[in-house]
C-alpha positions, 0 to 999 in steps of 0.5 A: 530150456531153463524152465525145464531145470527142477527148481532149486537149479532154476533158482541158482541159475536165475542168481548166478545170472542176476550175479552176472548182471548186476555186476556188468550193468553196474560197470557199464553204469558206472563208467558214465560217472562223473570225476572224481565221484559217482555221479551216475546219470542212470544206474541200471541194476537197482532196476534189474535187482528190483523188478528180481524181487518182484518177479522171484521175491526173497530167494534173489536176496543172496544173490542181489547182495553177493552182486552189489558186494563183488561190484563194490570191491571191483570198483575200490580196486580199480581205484587203488589197486587193492583191496583194503579194509574200507574197501569191504567195509563200504562194499558191505554197507551198500550191498547191504542197503541195495539188498534192502531197497530191492526187497522194500521196493519189490515187496512195494510194487507186487503189493500195489500192481500184483504179478503177474501183472500186464502194467497196461494200466494208467493206473498202474503205471502212474503208480509205478512212477510215483513210487519208483523216486520213493523207493530209491530214496532208501538205498542213496540214504543209506549209503551216502550216510554210510559213506559220510560217516567212514570218511569216504566223501566231505560233507560239501559233498553229501547232497550232491553225492545223494542227490546223484544217487537217487536219481540214478538209482530211480532212472535206473529202476524207471528204464530197466523194470520194463525191460526187465519184465520182458526177459523174464516177466508173466504172463509171457506171451504178452510180455513176449510180444513186447520186445519189439514194440517195447524193449527194442525202441527203449535199447535203441533210444538208450544208445543213442542216448549214451552215444551222445552223452559221450560227445558232450560229456567229452567236450564239457571235460574239455572246456572244465580244464581250460582254467587248470590248464592256465593255472599249471602253466602259470604254476610251471611258470613261476617254479621256471623263474624261482630256477633261474633266479637261483642261477642270478643269485649264484652268480651275482655271488660269485662276482664277490670272489671274481673282482677281488682275485688277490684280497681275501674275502672277509667275513663282514665282506661277505656278509654285506653283499650277500645280504643284500643279494638275500634280500632280493632274492628271499626264498632262498634259505642260505648262502655258504662259502666253504674254501678248499682246505688241504690237510696240511692246511688244516691246523692253521685254518682251525686255529684262525677261526678259532679265534672267531668261533671259540672252539671251532673245529672241521666237523663231519656226520656220523651215522646217526647223523650227529656232528663230530669232528671229522676224520684225516682227509686229503682236503675238506670243503668246511662252511665257513661263511654263512648268510643269514648267520643265525642260531640254526646256522651257526651250528653247521660252522666248520662241516665238511661239505665234501664229507657227505657223498651226495654233496661231494659228488656235486662240488667234484662235478662243479669242480670239473663243469666250471658251472654250477650244479645242483645236489641230488634231493637230500636231507638239509644238515640245518635244523637237524636234518628236519628240512628236504631241500638240495644244494645249487654249488658254484665252484671258485678257482683261480682267486686268493682261495679256491672253494664253492659256493652253495645257495641251500634251497628249502623244499618247504619254503621254495617250493611250498611257497609257490605252490601253496597257494594253489593248493585248492584247485590243484594238485603238484608233484615235483620229482628229481627225475635222475633220483626219483625223490620228489622235492613236493608232493600233495598227490593223494595216490603216487599212481594217479599220471597227472594231466599236466607235465613239464620238464625243468633242467636246473643246476645240471639236473632234470626235474619234472612237474605233474599238476592234477585237479583237486576234487574242489575243482572238479567240484568247482567246474562240474559241468551238469549239461551232459549229465542232465541231458543223460537224465532227463533222456533216460526219464523220457525214455522210461516214460516212452516205455511207460506209454508203449505200455499204455499203449499196448492195452490201448484198443482193449481199453477203449472198446471196455470204456465205450460200453462202460461209458454208455452204461454209465451215462444210462444210469447217470440220466435215469440217477439225475431224475431220480435226484430232481424230482426228489430235492426240495429245490426248484430246478430248470433247464433252458437252450441258448435261447432261454427256452425252458427245456427241463424242470424238475416236480419241485420248480412246477409246485413252487411256480404253480405251473405244470410241466406242459405249461413250463417245457418250450416256455421263455422262462424270464418272460414267463416269470421272472420278467419285473423285480417288485413294485417296478416295471419290467426290466428286458431279457437281456438285461436280467443277469440269470439269462445273462450267464449265457452270454457272460460265461460265468455262473450267477448267484443271487441271494435274493430274487422274484419269481412271479406266481401263476397266480400272480403273487411274488415269490422270494427265491435264491438263485443259482444260474450256471452256463453249460459247455458242450465242446468248449460252446454254451448250449444252454443254463441251469438254474436252480432256485429255492424258496425264501418267502418264511426267510424273508418274512423272519429277516423283516421281522429281525429289522423292526427288533433291531430298531425296536433294540437300538431305539432302547439303547439309544433313549435309555436313562442308563449308559448301556454298552455292547462290549466284544470278548477282548474289551472292546465297545461296539455298539454304545448309547448317546448316554455312555458318551456323557458321561464319559466325555466322548463321541460315539466314533471315538468309544467304539475306537476304545476298550474298556481296559483304556477307560478304566480308573488303573486301580480298579481295573484289576477287580474289573478284570477278575470278574470278566474272568469270571464270567468267561469261566462260568462261574457267575452269570453277572457281576455288579461293582462300583467304580471309576471311568476316566473322562476323555478330558481325564478326570475319574468319574465315578459308575455302577457297573452292571455287566452279563454276557450273552452265549449262542446255543453252544454256550460259547461267549459271544459279547459283553452286555454292560449297563453304567450309571453315573453315581458321581453326586452320590460318591460326593454325598457319601465321602461328605458324610464319611468326613463329618463322621470320621474326622475333625472339621477343623483340623481335618484330623481324625476324630475321637471315633476314628481313633479308637477304631485305629488304637483298636487295630494297633493293639490287635496287631501288636497282640498276635504280630509282637509288634510294640507301639507308643500312645503319646497325648499332647496339651497345647501348654495355656492355649485357653488363655490365649483362646481367651486373649486373642479369641477364637478365631485366633486359637483356631489357627494355633490348633490348625497349625500345630495340627500340621506340625504334627502331622510332618513329624510322623510318618505315613503309617502313624495316626495323629487324631483331634481329641478335642480343643487343644488335645492331641493324640498320636499312635507311634506303630512299629517301633522297637523300643522306647528310644523311638519315642523319645525321638518322636517326642524331641522331635515334636518339641523342636517344631514346636519351639518355633513362633507361630504367625497370628494375624501378623504376630509371632506367638510361641506355644509349646506343647506337654506329651505323656508317652504311654509305651505298649509292651508286647509282654503286657496285657491291657486294654485301650482304656488302660492304655489311654489313662496311662498316656493321659496320667504321663502328659499330666507329669509333663504339666505338673514338672514344668510344660512343655517336656515330655513324659514316659508313664511308669507303673511305679 
């Protein structure tokens, strides 16, 4: 009937039906949710919406949006019986996410599966099953993230809410899409026939699952509330004990008045007695005594109390709840004694309890009934009325003075301290039944009824205790067995539907498949023959007895036998009966044939087959067992002639042997070094140079045995080799031998690269040059140093002086030149001999060196003349200080063969100023001139050169 409607009206009708189906199935799905959230094991509207877009396209998206929006508005209204702005925001968010998921999911399935479809192809069914959980990520992610942002769920519930949402949508899609296609899918003739074979079994299974779920979830919910009932009983019992304790408090306090009927109770008596009682019951906020004062007694009462409390008066609360002087009345019940007496309680002394209607009613009722009466819940006078509480009033009659005792109970401390420790697991609400007021209430919604209720009677009033589990309690005690059972069952239902979909087209597919496979087998056989005939490897096939049943042309060529000569022959006996230079071996010992028994492939890089002419053929072999119905029926053997490779291997081995001999017997050290510096091949000559054995050296790197001062330059050359900047380098460096003695070597290094120019390893040639370095050092020592004092000689002095002059002129640095001459040295030398003179010269050199810095230069010019270059001075003062230091050193005696001699020195100093231009000759002449001034002035002193 619908199909006969015009297209536009048909869309409207389908859209309305879709909205109704969305709301109805959504409400039914949420009935399966676990409290306090919405963790439904299946959400049918998700599958219906995606199926609708899959069938009808984008035209139904407004209906999906509207259905989702109305469903969530209905859910929000059901929770709070009103629709707030937050409910609208949540509904819009979820509606958008649902419509987006339906659109993208329908588009994706249509793109992958196409429509119309019979959905009986395993590929299509598997594609649908794989796509379903991916598609359903959209709504779950957008909706739950939005709910978190709006504060509707806490962070601790984010993942479980997201997972349950995702699973519910996924199972809804898996189950409902086939059912929806049965209802509206095309081609209709196929989908209509599937109503009995697919829809009915799935619906029956689904119904059975729902019934089982309801039964199990009820039992599960009952089990989850066992601890809640125990906690509620514990709270109610503690409340009962507290109520009874307050009756005991007021009963004990009244005993003070009962036993002293003739004496007036003083404030001190009341304080001591009541303080002890309050220590026993600390939850009591305060205990008060309010005597009955008649109007004619008011003046004397106020006068008496004013002696204790200045400006005392009987007070009452005005309309603004401010304390003012009480108006005239027939009688008063002013608070006279109170414990504890502190600043907050002292302020209410004198307040007439009868001035407050609720308290007056309770007082008169207590006097009339002669027992303790509780006031209705009220704002306490203490702390300016900020505290909610109640009062237990007990009449005192027949004593020295009539009045009432009251115990003041603050709701926040008396009830709060009791209920707060349970706040994480249970919500508590304590209601005064007569007034309907709450003494304590942490229920989020007052419309919610408690799962546990208990009534109490206290002070003549009735109270009701209601408790309900918190969200945290549900979260900690949530049973997932029923939910998981339903989810798994629903998935199984969807899987059953998928199998039924596949099964309906199974026969036709099998017939087509058999025909197709027959053709494929023929094609495969022809292709096998074509391929094997063109392969470059030999192939033969044997049965379980090793008899050849097939060979390709290459095998016939390599073995030198025709196909007829090979077929029907035992392969092992024909051409694999013995190895090289060995007697024959039995077929049971042949590893190629033995794969029939081992059932494992065999691969060998080198075997020997025998040519028809009797010559050996070196081959590589792969032997694989053939199976049919898990039974071995033969072997497939692929072999390749490696005779040429074998010749190359033998040549390479001979070459490698020659190479090793050349390295081993070379007169210089040779090493192969890896790119990270580790020795991989070394010869004995190198081992001798560095003092390590071969095994010790190949466990080390060249960095480890290189002298630290030489390593950085060596590594710089290595890096240039790696970067391709140079092909080889040569340098002199030091190795540290095993005995920690440095040894000088000349290193020549190059790098080996492969065909792609990738570095592989270094080749190093090392020559011991220690003796040459010793000779070079000796030559250098003779050329630049005085043989007696080991000080720089004239040649080195001139180089150092040239450097000092250059630096002075270019870097504006001052320096000083000292000329020194030992006083009377010629006389000592002539008298004591040249040996004594040599001792004095060496001691003089030692003392001069001890006076200068390492950057300065001390040189022996010849005979008893010495020269000092003092660098980097600020002025003549630095030179003066050094001169005085030298004279002090020379004031000490010199031990010459057991005799002490005093030898002075005459010093001439020339300071080079950076402003003046001069030459080395001029500077030496100036210092020499200044030295002769010192000699002329009496010796053993210093003089500065002056130009005047």
